[in-house]
PDB file with SEQRES, HELIX, SHEET and CRYST1 records, atoms N, CA, C and O in Angstrom:
SEQRES   1 A   53  UNK UNK UNK UNK UNK UNK UNK UNK UNK UNK UNK UNK UNK          
SEQRES   2 A   53  UNK UNK UNK UNK UNK UNK UNK UNK UNK UNK UNK UNK UNK          
SEQRES   3 A   53  UNK UNK UNK UNK UNK UNK UNK UNK UNK UNK UNK UNK UNK          
SEQRES   4 A   53  UNK UNK UNK UNK UNK UNK UNK UNK UNK UNK UNK UNK UNK          
SEQRES   5 A   53  UNK                                                          
HELIX    1 AA1 UNK A    2  UNK A    6  1                                   5    
HELIX    2 AA2 UNK A   19  UNK A   21  5                                   3    
SHEET    1 AA1 2 UNK A  14  UNK A  17  0                                        
SHEET    2 AA1 2 UNK A  23  UNK A  26 -1                                        
SHEET    1 AA2 2 UNK A  47  UNK A  48  0                                        
SHEET    2 AA2 2 UNK A  51  UNK A  52 -1                                        
CRYST1    1.000    1.000    1.000  90.00  90.00  90.00 P 1           1          
ATOM      1  N   UNK A   1    -111.762 -60.042 208.707  1.00  0.00           N  
ATOM      2  CA  UNK A   1    -112.176 -58.748 208.259  1.00  0.00           C  
ATOM      3  C   UNK A   1    -112.279 -58.658 206.766  1.00  0.00           C  
ATOM      4  O   UNK A   1    -113.196 -58.044 206.219  1.00  0.00           O  
ATOM      5  N   UNK A   2    -111.323 -59.282 206.112  1.00  0.00           N  
ATOM      6  CA  UNK A   2    -111.359 -59.227 204.624  1.00  0.00           C  
ATOM      7  C   UNK A   2    -112.600 -59.854 204.092  1.00  0.00           C  
ATOM      8  O   UNK A   2    -113.214 -59.346 203.154  1.00  0.00           O  
ATOM      9  N   UNK A   3    -112.993 -61.003 204.708  1.00  0.00           N  
ATOM     10  CA  UNK A   3    -114.221 -61.678 204.216  1.00  0.00           C  
ATOM     11  C   UNK A   3    -115.453 -60.783 204.418  1.00  0.00           C  
ATOM     12  O   UNK A   3    -116.334 -60.726 203.560  1.00  0.00           O  
ATOM     13  N   UNK A   4    -115.503 -60.063 205.601  1.00  0.00           N  
ATOM     14  CA  UNK A   4    -116.643 -59.206 205.850  1.00  0.00           C  
ATOM     15  C   UNK A   4    -116.645 -58.031 204.818  1.00  0.00           C  
ATOM     16  O   UNK A   4    -117.690 -57.653 204.288  1.00  0.00           O  
ATOM     17  N   UNK A   5    -115.455 -57.483 204.566  1.00  0.00           N  
ATOM     18  CA  UNK A   5    -115.355 -56.382 203.677  1.00  0.00           C  
ATOM     19  C   UNK A   5    -115.795 -56.794 202.245  1.00  0.00           C  
ATOM     20  O   UNK A   5    -116.476 -56.046 201.545  1.00  0.00           O  
ATOM     21  N   UNK A   6    -115.379 -58.004 201.850  1.00  0.00           N  
ATOM     22  CA  UNK A   6    -115.716 -58.445 200.477  1.00  0.00           C  
ATOM     23  C   UNK A   6    -117.257 -58.680 200.346  1.00  0.00           C  
ATOM     24  O   UNK A   6    -117.804 -58.685 199.243  1.00  0.00           O  
ATOM     25  N   UNK A   7    -117.927 -58.873 201.505  1.00  0.00           N  
ATOM     26  CA  UNK A   7    -119.376 -59.115 201.499  1.00  0.00           C  
ATOM     27  C   UNK A   7    -120.214 -57.835 201.368  1.00  0.00           C  
ATOM     28  O   UNK A   7    -121.440 -57.894 201.281  1.00  0.00           O  
ATOM     29  N   UNK A   8    -119.542 -56.690 201.357  1.00  0.00           N  
ATOM     30  CA  UNK A   8    -120.289 -55.423 201.267  1.00  0.00           C  
ATOM     31  C   UNK A   8    -121.071 -55.368 199.974  1.00  0.00           C  
ATOM     32  O   UNK A   8    -120.594 -55.768 198.913  1.00  0.00           O  
ATOM     33  N   UNK A   9    -122.258 -54.873 200.089  1.00  0.00           N  
ATOM     34  CA  UNK A   9    -123.110 -54.769 198.848  1.00  0.00           C  
ATOM     35  C   UNK A   9    -122.588 -53.781 197.933  1.00  0.00           C  
ATOM     36  O   UNK A   9    -122.333 -52.642 198.324  1.00  0.00           O  
ATOM     37  N   UNK A  10    -122.392 -54.192 196.595  1.00  0.00           N  
ATOM     38  CA  UNK A  10    -122.002 -53.251 195.550  1.00  0.00           C  
ATOM     39  C   UNK A  10    -123.178 -52.477 195.049  1.00  0.00           C  
ATOM     40  O   UNK A  10    -122.982 -51.517 194.304  1.00  0.00           O  
ATOM     41  N   UNK A  11    -124.379 -52.824 195.401  1.00  0.00           N  
ATOM     42  CA  UNK A  11    -125.568 -52.133 194.992  1.00  0.00           C  
ATOM     43  C   UNK A  11    -125.691 -50.787 195.735  1.00  0.00           C  
ATOM     44  O   UNK A  11    -125.989 -49.751 195.140  1.00  0.00           O  
ATOM     45  N   UNK A  12    -125.453 -50.844 197.048  1.00  0.00           N  
ATOM     46  CA  UNK A  12    -125.530 -49.602 197.851  1.00  0.00           C  
ATOM     47  C   UNK A  12    -124.194 -48.899 197.964  1.00  0.00           C  
ATOM     48  O   UNK A  12    -124.156 -47.708 198.272  1.00  0.00           O  
ATOM     49  N   UNK A  13    -123.092 -49.602 197.723  1.00  0.00           N  
ATOM     50  CA  UNK A  13    -121.810 -49.000 197.841  1.00  0.00           C  
ATOM     51  C   UNK A  13    -121.353 -48.816 199.255  1.00  0.00           C  
ATOM     52  O   UNK A  13    -122.055 -49.221 200.181  1.00  0.00           O  
ATOM     53  N   UNK A  14    -120.247 -48.242 199.451  1.00  0.00           N  
ATOM     54  CA  UNK A  14    -119.745 -47.893 200.784  1.00  0.00           C  
ATOM     55  C   UNK A  14    -118.838 -46.698 200.750  1.00  0.00           C  
ATOM     56  O   UNK A  14    -118.230 -46.408 199.720  1.00  0.00           O  
ATOM     57  N   UNK A  15    -118.731 -45.978 201.892  1.00  0.00           N  
ATOM     58  CA  UNK A  15    -117.966 -44.746 201.922  1.00  0.00           C  
ATOM     59  C   UNK A  15    -116.500 -45.095 201.930  1.00  0.00           C  
ATOM     60  O   UNK A  15    -116.077 -46.010 202.636  1.00  0.00           O  
ATOM     61  N   UNK A  16    -115.690 -44.346 201.119  1.00  0.00           N  
ATOM     62  CA  UNK A  16    -114.311 -44.580 201.108  1.00  0.00           C  
ATOM     63  C   UNK A  16    -113.592 -43.198 200.896  1.00  0.00           C  
ATOM     64  O   UNK A  16    -114.232 -42.146 200.908  1.00  0.00           O  
ATOM     65  N   UNK A  17    -112.295 -43.246 200.712  1.00  0.00           N  
ATOM     66  CA  UNK A  17    -111.547 -42.021 200.408  1.00  0.00           C  
ATOM     67  C   UNK A  17    -111.029 -42.076 199.048  1.00  0.00           C  
ATOM     68  O   UNK A  17    -110.506 -43.095 198.597  1.00  0.00           O  
ATOM     69  N   UNK A  18    -111.166 -41.000 198.389  1.00  0.00           N  
ATOM     70  CA  UNK A  18    -110.621 -40.916 197.032  1.00  0.00           C  
ATOM     71  C   UNK A  18    -109.344 -40.115 196.982  1.00  0.00           C  
ATOM     72  O   UNK A  18    -108.687 -39.903 198.002  1.00  0.00           O  
ATOM     73  N   UNK A  19    -109.001 -39.677 195.808  1.00  0.00           N  
ATOM     74  CA  UNK A  19    -107.776 -38.934 195.571  1.00  0.00           C  
ATOM     75  C   UNK A  19    -107.725 -37.666 196.496  1.00  0.00           C  
ATOM     76  O   UNK A  19    -108.683 -36.899 196.578  1.00  0.00           O  
ATOM     77  N   UNK A  20    -106.585 -37.495 197.167  1.00  0.00           N  
ATOM     78  CA  UNK A  20    -106.427 -36.298 198.066  1.00  0.00           C  
ATOM     79  C   UNK A  20    -107.208 -36.451 199.348  1.00  0.00           C  
ATOM     80  O   UNK A  20    -107.364 -35.481 200.090  1.00  0.00           O  
ATOM     81  N   UNK A  21    -107.694 -37.618 199.623  1.00  0.00           N  
ATOM     82  CA  UNK A  21    -108.446 -37.869 200.900  1.00  0.00           C  
ATOM     83  C   UNK A  21    -109.909 -37.398 200.905  1.00  0.00           C  
ATOM     84  O   UNK A  21    -110.570 -37.339 201.942  1.00  0.00           O  
ATOM     85  N   UNK A  22    -110.397 -37.055 199.646  1.00  0.00           N  
ATOM     86  CA  UNK A  22    -111.824 -36.604 199.593  1.00  0.00           C  
ATOM     87  C   UNK A  22    -112.771 -37.761 199.748  1.00  0.00           C  
ATOM     88  O   UNK A  22    -112.511 -38.817 199.170  1.00  0.00           O  
ATOM     89  N   UNK A  23    -113.849 -37.640 200.485  1.00  0.00           N  
ATOM     90  CA  UNK A  23    -114.871 -38.663 200.659  1.00  0.00           C  
ATOM     91  C   UNK A  23    -115.565 -38.967 199.342  1.00  0.00           C  
ATOM     92  O   UNK A  23    -115.918 -38.063 198.585  1.00  0.00           O  
ATOM     93  N   UNK A  24    -115.755 -40.246 199.082  1.00  0.00           N  
ATOM     94  CA  UNK A  24    -116.526 -40.571 197.876  1.00  0.00           C  
ATOM     95  C   UNK A  24    -117.212 -41.947 198.122  1.00  0.00           C  
ATOM     96  O   UNK A  24    -116.911 -42.633 199.099  1.00  0.00           O  
ATOM     97  N   UNK A  25    -118.106 -42.315 197.244  1.00  0.00           N  
ATOM     98  CA  UNK A  25    -118.869 -43.578 197.389  1.00  0.00           C  
ATOM     99  C   UNK A  25    -118.201 -44.581 196.443  1.00  0.00           C  
ATOM    100  O   UNK A  25    -118.010 -44.315 195.256  1.00  0.00           O  
ATOM    101  N   UNK A  26    -117.851 -45.746 197.011  1.00  0.00           N  
ATOM    102  CA  UNK A  26    -117.197 -46.815 196.234  1.00  0.00           C  
ATOM    103  C   UNK A  26    -118.256 -47.958 196.042  1.00  0.00           C  
ATOM    104  O   UNK A  26    -119.097 -48.204 196.907  1.00  0.00           O  
ATOM    105  N   UNK A  27    -118.168 -48.599 194.928  1.00  0.00           N  
ATOM    106  CA  UNK A  27    -119.058 -49.751 194.602  1.00  0.00           C  
ATOM    107  C   UNK A  27    -118.363 -51.010 194.323  1.00  0.00           C  
ATOM    108  O   UNK A  27    -119.019 -52.019 194.064  1.00  0.00           O  
ATOM    109  N   UNK A  28    -116.996 -51.027 194.358  1.00  0.00           N  
ATOM    110  CA  UNK A  28    -116.230 -52.243 194.159  1.00  0.00           C  
ATOM    111  C   UNK A  28    -114.797 -51.971 194.753  1.00  0.00           C  
ATOM    112  O   UNK A  28    -114.344 -50.836 194.901  1.00  0.00           O  
ATOM    113  N   UNK A  29    -114.152 -53.096 195.067  1.00  0.00           N  
ATOM    114  CA  UNK A  29    -112.779 -53.002 195.530  1.00  0.00           C  
ATOM    115  C   UNK A  29    -111.865 -52.997 194.301  1.00  0.00           C  
ATOM    116  O   UNK A  29    -112.093 -53.745 193.350  1.00  0.00           O  
ATOM    117  N   UNK A  30    -110.823 -52.143 194.327  1.00  0.00           N  
ATOM    118  CA  UNK A  30    -109.839 -52.104 193.222  1.00  0.00           C  
ATOM    119  C   UNK A  30    -108.902 -53.336 193.324  1.00  0.00           C  
ATOM    120  O   UNK A  30    -108.436 -53.880 192.322  1.00  0.00           O  
ATOM    121  N   UNK A  31    -108.650 -53.750 194.610  1.00  0.00           N  
ATOM    122  CA  UNK A  31    -107.851 -54.985 194.838  1.00  0.00           C  
ATOM    123  C   UNK A  31    -108.470 -55.630 196.104  1.00  0.00           C  
ATOM    124  O   UNK A  31    -109.224 -54.978 196.826  1.00  0.00           O  
ATOM    125  N   UNK A  32    -108.151 -56.883 196.357  1.00  0.00           N  
ATOM    126  CA  UNK A  32    -108.677 -57.560 197.517  1.00  0.00           C  
ATOM    127  C   UNK A  32    -107.963 -56.941 198.707  1.00  0.00           C  
ATOM    128  O   UNK A  32    -106.736 -56.845 198.733  1.00  0.00           O  
ATOM    129  N   UNK A  33    -108.788 -56.503 199.737  1.00  0.00           N  
ATOM    130  CA  UNK A  33    -108.209 -55.896 200.894  1.00  0.00           C  
ATOM    131  C   UNK A  33    -107.464 -56.917 201.745  1.00  0.00           C  
ATOM    132  O   UNK A  33    -107.859 -58.078 201.852  1.00  0.00           O  
ATOM    133  N   UNK A  34    -106.356 -56.440 202.356  1.00  0.00           N  
ATOM    134  CA  UNK A  34    -105.580 -57.314 203.278  1.00  0.00           C  
ATOM    135  C   UNK A  34    -105.459 -56.590 204.611  1.00  0.00           C  
ATOM    136  O   UNK A  34    -105.167 -55.395 204.654  1.00  0.00           O  
ATOM    137  N   UNK A  35    -105.683 -57.312 205.682  1.00  0.00           N  
ATOM    138  CA  UNK A  35    -105.559 -56.692 207.012  1.00  0.00           C  
ATOM    139  C   UNK A  35    -104.671 -57.551 207.921  1.00  0.00           C  
ATOM    140  O   UNK A  35    -104.468 -58.740 207.675  1.00  0.00           O  
ATOM    141  N   UNK A  36    -104.170 -56.939 208.937  1.00  0.00           N  
ATOM    142  CA  UNK A  36    -103.372 -57.681 209.923  1.00  0.00           C  
ATOM    143  C   UNK A  36    -103.780 -57.218 211.294  1.00  0.00           C  
ATOM    144  O   UNK A  36    -103.711 -56.029 211.605  1.00  0.00           O  
ATOM    145  N   UNK A  37    -104.236 -58.220 212.175  1.00  0.00           N  
ATOM    146  CA  UNK A  37    -104.638 -57.892 213.511  1.00  0.00           C  
ATOM    147  C   UNK A  37    -103.392 -57.634 214.318  1.00  0.00           C  
ATOM    148  O   UNK A  37    -102.542 -58.516 214.444  1.00  0.00           O  
ATOM    149  N   UNK A  38    -103.262 -56.393 214.891  1.00  0.00           N  
ATOM    150  CA  UNK A  38    -102.080 -56.055 215.658  1.00  0.00           C  
ATOM    151  C   UNK A  38    -102.223 -56.235 217.163  1.00  0.00           C  
ATOM    152  O   UNK A  38    -101.249 -56.467 217.880  1.00  0.00           O  
ATOM    153  N   UNK A  39    -103.517 -56.115 217.637  1.00  0.00           N  
ATOM    154  CA  UNK A  39    -103.640 -56.274 219.121  1.00  0.00           C  
ATOM    155  C   UNK A  39    -105.158 -56.396 219.415  1.00  0.00           C  
ATOM    156  O   UNK A  39    -106.037 -55.889 218.718  1.00  0.00           O  
ATOM    157  N   UNK A  40    -105.355 -57.136 220.540  1.00  0.00           N  
ATOM    158  CA  UNK A  40    -106.704 -57.218 221.119  1.00  0.00           C  
ATOM    159  C   UNK A  40    -106.606 -56.762 222.558  1.00  0.00           C  
ATOM    160  O   UNK A  40    -105.843 -57.323 223.345  1.00  0.00           O  
ATOM    161  N   UNK A  41    -107.370 -55.756 222.900  1.00  0.00           N  
ATOM    162  CA  UNK A  41    -107.273 -55.187 224.260  1.00  0.00           C  
ATOM    163  C   UNK A  41    -108.680 -54.917 224.791  1.00  0.00           C  
ATOM    164  O   UNK A  41    -109.639 -54.843 224.024  1.00  0.00           O  
ATOM    165  N   UNK A  42    -108.790 -54.775 226.090  1.00  0.00           N  
ATOM    166  CA  UNK A  42    -110.084 -54.402 226.726  1.00  0.00           C  
ATOM    167  C   UNK A  42    -111.190 -55.407 226.476  1.00  0.00           C  
ATOM    168  O   UNK A  42    -112.339 -55.028 226.249  1.00  0.00           O  
ATOM    169  N   UNK A  43    -110.845 -56.708 226.517  1.00  0.00           N  
ATOM    170  CA  UNK A  43    -111.830 -57.744 226.252  1.00  0.00           C  
ATOM    171  C   UNK A  43    -112.482 -58.168 227.574  1.00  0.00           C  
ATOM    172  O   UNK A  43    -111.802 -58.354 228.583  1.00  0.00           O  
ATOM    173  N   UNK A  44    -113.819 -58.319 227.550  1.00  0.00           N  
ATOM    174  CA  UNK A  44    -114.582 -58.903 228.654  1.00  0.00           C  
ATOM    175  C   UNK A  44    -115.423 -60.030 228.189  1.00  0.00           C  
ATOM    176  O   UNK A  44    -115.703 -60.150 226.996  1.00  0.00           O  
ATOM    177  N   UNK A  45    -115.850 -60.892 229.131  1.00  0.00           N  
ATOM    178  CA  UNK A  45    -116.665 -61.981 228.827  1.00  0.00           C  
ATOM    179  C   UNK A  45    -117.945 -61.931 229.679  1.00  0.00           C  
ATOM    180  O   UNK A  45    -117.992 -61.306 230.739  1.00  0.00           O  
ATOM    181  N   UNK A  46    -119.003 -62.632 229.158  1.00  0.00           N  
ATOM    182  CA  UNK A  46    -120.252 -62.627 229.903  1.00  0.00           C  
ATOM    183  C   UNK A  46    -120.812 -64.038 229.823  1.00  0.00           C  
ATOM    184  O   UNK A  46    -120.607 -64.729 228.825  1.00  0.00           O  
ATOM    185  N   UNK A  47    -121.511 -64.472 230.853  1.00  0.00           N  
ATOM    186  CA  UNK A  47    -122.188 -65.760 230.794  1.00  0.00           C  
ATOM    187  C   UNK A  47    -123.689 -65.515 230.767  1.00  0.00           C  
ATOM    188  O   UNK A  47    -124.219 -64.795 231.613  1.00  0.00           O  
ATOM    189  N   UNK A  48    -124.369 -66.106 229.806  1.00  0.00           N  
ATOM    190  CA  UNK A  48    -125.833 -65.963 229.682  1.00  0.00           C  
ATOM    191  C   UNK A  48    -126.340 -67.432 229.629  1.00  0.00           C  
ATOM    192  O   UNK A  48    -126.078 -68.192 228.696  1.00  0.00           O  
ATOM    193  N   UNK A  49    -127.094 -67.766 230.718  1.00  0.00           N  
ATOM    194  CA  UNK A  49    -127.709 -69.102 230.833  1.00  0.00           C  
ATOM    195  C   UNK A  49    -126.667 -70.213 230.596  1.00  0.00           C  
ATOM    196  O   UNK A  49    -126.938 -71.198 229.910  1.00  0.00           O  
ATOM    197  N   UNK A  50    -125.502 -70.035 231.165  1.00  0.00           N  
ATOM    198  CA  UNK A  50    -124.477 -71.070 231.095  1.00  0.00           C  
ATOM    199  C   UNK A  50    -123.609 -71.008 229.872  1.00  0.00           C  
ATOM    200  O   UNK A  50    -122.652 -71.778 229.784  1.00  0.00           O  
ATOM    201  N   UNK A  51    -123.874 -70.159 228.939  1.00  0.00           N  
ATOM    202  CA  UNK A  51    -123.009 -69.951 227.754  1.00  0.00           C  
ATOM    203  C   UNK A  51    -122.112 -68.766 227.899  1.00  0.00           C  
ATOM    204  O   UNK A  51    -122.587 -67.657 228.145  1.00  0.00           O  
ATOM    205  N   UNK A  52    -120.844 -68.963 227.755  1.00  0.00           N  
ATOM    206  CA  UNK A  52    -119.886 -67.908 227.972  1.00  0.00           C  
ATOM    207  C   UNK A  52    -119.618 -67.229 226.613  1.00  0.00           C  
ATOM    208  O   UNK A  52    -119.298 -67.895 225.629  1.00  0.00           O  
ATOM    209  N   UNK A  53    -119.755 -65.907 226.583  1.00  0.00           N  
ATOM    210  CA  UNK A  53    -119.514 -65.155 225.353  1.00  0.00           C  
ATOM    211  C   UNK A  53    -118.290 -64.277 225.539  1.00  0.00           C  
ATOM    212  O   UNK A  53    -117.904 -63.553 224.622  1.00  0.00           O  
TER     213      UNK A  53                                                      
END                                                                             
């Protein structure tokens, strides 16, 4: 997720929260984002022409 987040375009920016929780447009990360996967639930799989996804 961190890699995907770092790939966001700084030209178009992205929605974020500013001071006091107000919505604002961000164009760069102040620090590298860190995430932790806590759980994976409700997962299903499908087979398409012999390939399982």
